C-alpha positions, 0 to 999 in steps of 0.5 A: 390644022391638026386632026384633034382641032378638025374634030372640035370644030365639027362637034363644036359647030353641031352643038352650037347649032343644036343649042340655037335651033332649040331656042329659036323653036322655043315658044317667045313667052318661055325665053324669059320664064323664071322656074320657081326658086327654093333651096333645091332650084337656084344657080347660086348667088353669082348668077342672078336672072337665069333664063333661057335667053340670058343663058343663050346670050351668056354662052354667046359672049363667052365664047366670043371673048374666049375665042379671041383670048386664046388666039391672042394670048402669050404663052403662060398667059392668066386668062379672065372670065369673059364678062362683057356687059355692054356686049351682053346688053347689045345682044339682048336688045337686038335680034338675039338669034341672028346676032349669035349666029353671026357671031359664031360663024366669026367664032369659027373663022378665028378658031380656023386660023389657030395654028399648031403653035397657038394651040399648044400654047399654055395658059391659066383659066379658073386657077387651072393650067390649060393648052388652048386645045384643051380649053377649048374642049373646057369651052365645049364642055361649058356650052353643054353644061348650060345646055343642060340648064336650058334643057331643064328650063324647057322641061320645068315650063312645060316646054318640049326639050329637042332630043340631044342625040339628033344632033349628029349625023345619023352615022357618027364617024 
C-alpha cells in the first residue's frame, strides 16, 4: 500500500468519525431543522431538503458508491454522480448513525484493497480527469465541504459545533 493511501486512510477515517460523533451529539430536534431560507441562505435549485441528517446521509451514500465505482471502473471510465434514492431512503428509515458507521467500516476495507494499479487508474468525474488516488482526496474534500454546511447548521440553529481541530491526536505526524 502506498504511503499516500496510508495517509488518506488515517485522515479520512478520523474525519468520518469526527463527523459521525458530531451528528450523534446533535439534539434530535436539530437533525431535521431548516434555517430560514432567503436569497442569501440557500443551496440552489438541485438540493431541496437540506438538513443535518440529510447531508450526513448524502455523504454516506456518496462514499459508499464512489469507493466501489473507483475499485471497479476501467482505466479511462466516466464516473457518474452517485445518486441512489433507494439506498438513501433505506438509511433514512432506520438507525442512520449505526448504518453509516457500518458502511464506513466496509468502505475502509474496500479502499484498503486498492492496489497500486487501481490507484493509478485514470477516470473522469464532473468533466474533470482524475487518478483514483486524486479522487480519493476529492472525496475527503467533499466530506469537509459538507461538514462545513453541517457546522453552519449547528451554529445557525443555536447548537454547539464541535472543535474541528480536536479530531486529530494531540501530536499530528
